[in-house]
N, C-alpha and C positions, 0 to 999 in steps of 0.2 A: 503494498500499499504507500503509494507514494504522493507526494506534493506539502505544499506550508502547514503546517500546519501552529494550533496556537498550541498552549500550555495545556501540560495531561492536568486531567480535575480529577476530583474525589467523585464514588460513586454520585452520591450527595448533590455533587455540583452539574452547570449545561456538562453536554456531549463535547470533547474533541471535535473540532473544526479540517475535516483535509478538502484542497482542493489539488487536479489534477493540471497539473499545469502540460500536460498534453493528451491527444488519448487515450486511453486505459484499451487494452484489447481486453474480452471477456471473456475466458478465463484466468485473466491475471487475478482480476476486479474477485471471479466468484470465490479464488484462491485466498483475494486476501480478508475478502469477508469471513470467510470461515475458520480463521485461523484467529480474526479482531474480538469474531463470535465468544472460543470457544477462550479466550482470554478473560471476555468482560465477567462472563459465567463462572468460571474457576475465580473470580477478583480483582487479575493482572490486570485492566488496562479500561480503560474510564471509556466510556459510552463514547459514542462519534458519531458526524453524519459525516460519509464522503461526495462533496460534486464533483461530477467529472463528466465526460464526451466519449461515447463511444464512433469508434468505424461501424458504417453502416453491416446491422445487421440482424435481423429476428428471432426473435425468444418467443419460445412454447412453454407457455404454464403447465401446471397441471389438470388441468378445464379444457386444452388445444382441441382444434376439433381437427381433421389433419385438411379436411374440405376446404379451410379456411386459409390455405397457404394455397395462396391461387400463381404464384412464381418463385418453384420451393431453387429456383440453378442463380437464380437471384443476383442475393444476397445467403451468407451460412447461416446457418438456420441450431441457434444451440434449444436444446431443451435443458428445463431449466424447474426447481423446486417450489418456486412460487406459485402462489394463486396463481389463478386466473387462466388465460388464450393467448393468441400472438398478438406480440405487441411488438413495433419496431424501434432503433436504436438507431442515433448517429449524431452524425457534426450537425452544432445547431440546436441539439436539441440536451437540458442541463438533466441529469441524472442524477439525484439524491441518494445513496445506501443509507439506510438509518439502522445502523445499529445498538438498540435502545433495549433498559435490563424491565421486563413488565414484570419481572417480580417486585423491584422495587416502585414500581407504574403504577403497580394495578393487571389485575391479570385475568384482561379482557378482549381480549382479540378485536372484535368488533369496536369500543369505543377508540381502540391502538386506531384503526383507518378509519373510525369517522374524526378523529384528530389530526392525520393525514393530509384529509379533505379541506378539513377547517387551516390547517397553515398554506392549500394549495387556496384557498378562495382570500382568505387576506395576502396574500404575495401579492395576488394579484390587482388584485384588490390597491395597494400600493402603488402598483405598474399604469394606476386607471384603469383595467376592465375589472368587469365585476361579471366573475365568475359565480356555476352556480351546482348543485347540482342535481342527478336525473334522477328519477325511481326506478327502480330495478336496474341501475347501471351502478359498478364503483371507475370514479376517475368527475373530471369537471371538463366542464362544456361555458361555450357561450356561443348566444342566441343557435343551441341545437349545433354545437359542433362541437369537437373533441382536441378540449389543448390540453391535458394532464392525465395518466395513465396513471394505476394507484395496484403495485404487486407486492405481496407481501409474504413471507414467509415463518415460523417459530422455530427455534429450536433451543431448549433447555430456556426456554422460558426469554430467551433474547429472541429480538427482531431480525431479519434480514432481507435484501434490496430494501421497496424504497417507496419512491416516485419519478416521473419524468415529465416535463413542463416543453413541451414543442415552443422555444422562440425560435431562433431562424434553420429551421430542417426545411429538406428539400421535401414540400410533401408529396408530390408523385412518388417518390419510397413505398410511403405506407401504400399504394395502387399490388404492391403484391400479396396485401395479405386482406381477409378481413378483420380490422384492428378492434381487439379486445371481444371479435364477435360480433359487434354491433354496424349489422351488415345496412347499407346507406345510411352508415350515419357520417356524414364530411368530418375531418382534423381541420385546424385551424392552426397559428400562429400564432405569438406575438408581433412577428415582421408582416407575416395577414393580414393584422387590425391595428396596424398605424400607429402600433404600443413600443414600450421601451425594449432593445435588443440587443442593446450594451451587457457583455453577462456577466459585467462587476457588477451593476451595479443590479441585473436580476438578484447573484448570490450578495449582497446584501438586503433585498428585501430577504429573501428565501431565509436567513438568518436572524433578521427583524422579528418575519413574524413565528419561527421556528420559538421563538422565545419567551415572545408575548404566550402563544398556544400548548407551548408544551408546560410552562411552569405550574398551569392548574391537574387536576386531579387527572385522571382518565373515565377512573371510576366517578359514575352520574350522567356522564357525558351522554347525550340521545347515541343511539344506538342507532348503526346504519338502517336498513327496512330488508323484511328474507325475506 
């Protein structure tokens, strides 16, 4: 796990933040997450939020339907242990891998996913965009188009994977899949909406909003619809 890091914190303090300096190979990211989660679960490392980009690729979550991979030869395809279906990662998309201890924060996975959605909505608001939930779907939408995805996994009550926010990606790259299984749902980005596209400012909005949202206990947070 590489990048510029903030000072390590105790388990009760805010997470350590890492920012990738260049696109990170997906296999490298998975290995780094696995190692960090084991360290967090063992009490040997603080929680962590890792902001990065990947080269173009598709990932298949645990609910992925092979029929939704429209162009299997276009980009590398990785099976992953996160929840959800097919999604795309690539340059211009900010991926945030969130590794937090749910034992310390409340063992409620649905409340955790709701908090991730709150985080994305608050981040978009700082960037002048009104994001919203969509009943029956996980992620954040703007005027019916999906701008951010969520896919999580929990091991030893520590979270892996996280969220992705479309800043300036090539939206045509999403055409090789049915994104998140949402047939007929368009995707959008901050660039397409004419909003902020400077990644440093996007990162600042993500961090400020995270500190606000995750300062509150997960327990008691409104759950997602079943």
